[in-house]
N, C-alpha and C positions, 0 to 999 in steps of 0.2 A: 482516426480508426487505423487500422492494418490494412490491407489488401487479402489477407489472406491468414488463416487460423489451421494450423496443424494439432489435429488432436491423437497421441499414440496409444495404444495398449496400455504400456508398461510403463516403467522409468527407464529401461534399458532400449525397448525399442524407442523413446523420445532420444536417446542420446545417440543410437543409432545413425536416425533420421539429420539429426545438430549434425552428425559426423560428415552425412552423407552431402546435408546442403554447404558446409565448407569445402570440402574436396571437389564440389559443383560449382562454387563460386555462385551460388542462387541469393542474389540479394540482400537484403539488412535483417537480418531477424534475429528474436529475442527468446530466451527459454524463460517459460515459468515455470517456476518452482511446485507450484501444485493448482488444482482446475480453481480455487479461488481467487488465486491471485491473477488466473488468467481472466475470470470475469471482472477482475476489478479494471485491469488494461485493456479490456476491448474495445473501451470505448475511448480512451486517452493515449495508447502506445503509437508513437511515431513511426515505429518501427514497421516493415512492409510485412512482416511474414512472424506470428507467434507460433512457439512450440510447445505442447506441456504434455503430460502422460492422464490419463483418463482413469487412472486409479484400476485396475483390470477389469475385469467382467464380475458380472454386468453392469457395472457403476459406470462404464463407458459410454454404454449407450442413452442411461438415463440422462448423465453430466450432458451429452453432446445436445439431446432433445431438448432438454431444458439452456442451454444455449440459445439454440435456434428461438426458443420461445421470446428468450430475454432480449436478442437482436432484434426481432419481427418489427418493433415499435422505432429503429433508427430509420432516419432519412436515407442512409447510407449505409451497407450492411456490407462486412468481409466474406467473403466466400469460405467454407469451411472443409477442410481434408478431413476424414476418418482414418484411421491406419489400423485394420486390425488383421488378426490370424483367420484363413478361412476356415479354420475348425469351428470359429464363434460363429459363424452365420453373422457377418455384421449385418450384410443389407437387410436382411429378414428382420433382425433383431431391433436394429434403428428404428426402419418401417413399424414396427409394433408399439414401440418406444412412443412415435408422435402419435400414430392412430388412438391410444390408448389417450392421448390429452385430447386430442381434438372430441374424442367422444364420451366425455369425463362432465357430467353438466357442473358447470364452476361460476357463480357470479363474478367471479373476476374477470373471467374473458370479456376485454374491451375491444375485441375482434371476431372478424368470423374466420377460423383456423381449419385452412384446407392441406391434407397432402396429398403431391401430385410426383410420379413417378416421370421424369424424366427419360427423355428419346434414348438416352446414351443408356439407360438399362441401369447404371449405378449409381446417378445421381436424384437425393430425395430432396422436393425441395416444401417447405413450410411458407404456407402462401396466407396474407390476411385477404379474407372477399371483399369486405371494405374499402380497403386502400391499394390492393393490388403491391403491397408491397412482399417481398417475399427472402427468404433466407434458404440457400442450397448447400446440402451436405453431401459431398462425392465421396462415396468411399468404394475404398480402394484393399483387396484383401489380398493377404500376404500368402502364398501357395503352404500348405501344411500351416505352419509357423515360422516365426524370425528366429528362435530359438533351434531350430530344426535348420534351417538354412544357414546360419551364421554355423552349428557343429558340423555339416557334412561339405562343407566349404573347408572346413579347418583341418578334417581328416584327410581332404586330398592336400596338402598341402603341407602337415608337420608331422613329423611320428608319434600316438602317440602309448602310455605307459600300458594302456590296455585298450582292448577297441571294446569292450564290453559298457560300455559306459551310458548314461542317458545324455540328453542334448547339453543339457546343463552343466553333469559333471565335466564333458568333454571340455565345454568352453573357459569352466573354472582352472582347471587343467593347464590349458594353452596360456589363458591371462598369465598364471604361476609361472609357468616354465619359460616363456616365451617376449614376456610384456611388462616382465619384473613384476606383477600382480596389480598393472593399472588397467582397471577393463575400460578407459576410454582410448586408450592403446591398441587394444583389442578390436573395436571395434572398429577402430577407423582402420585397421588391415583387413575387418571382415567387410567394411565398404569396398574398398580395394577389388577383394575379391569378386563380392556382386554384383560390380557396376554396372554391368552389363547385362541383369538379367531384367527381362523384359519387365516384372511388375517394379521394381526398381525404377527403372527409365518413363515408363508409366506415372508414377507420383511426379519424379522430376520435370516432366511436360504438363504436369497438370498444373503446377505451382506458377512454370515458365507463363500458362496462359492468363494466368490469375495477375501476373505478377507485370512490371515493367525492367525488366534490366536497365533501362535508360535512365539515368541520371537526370536528366530533363524533365523525364515524367514521373518521377519520384515523387508519393503522394503523403503530403504528413498530413496525420487525422488530428 
């Protein structure tokens, strides 16, 4: 079982995080192409970190809450990191999904689920009141949104044909003009430009707390 599962809002977000982990040389990680693949691998993977895209809003919150419920019965659980744009109110949205689950009468509940807000203010815990097992999700909100952050960084670095473009158009132009149409090269450069931003460093710090960089302590699930 992995030590950490990272759920990103969309596909480009997941690619960005993957590039960040590569540049930071963060542990052994594996991209999951979709959420169903993640669910299959969550119990079996020997990678320290699994990364996936959550399918946008609102699916990312529904799927993350479902993943917490599925992992609650396991003896050893990975930590989960949820990364979403701040304009999506990710902490509030995930908390609502978990509370809806807890408050829905269902005979399938074989646990006594409780939702706790941890002292750090950005971690939500789903706990089994019967066994004290718990699965925690640390929620990280990207200021504004990741697309906006990347576009603004590129505007300062590269001349554009027109300033009157939205973030997506800016990223597409940069990709075509400077990176031969390769979005991965674009995102790799974006990571370089944003690597010292506090919100991104906090994500890296959280992952380091969940995983060991020592090969001697490498955990194979």
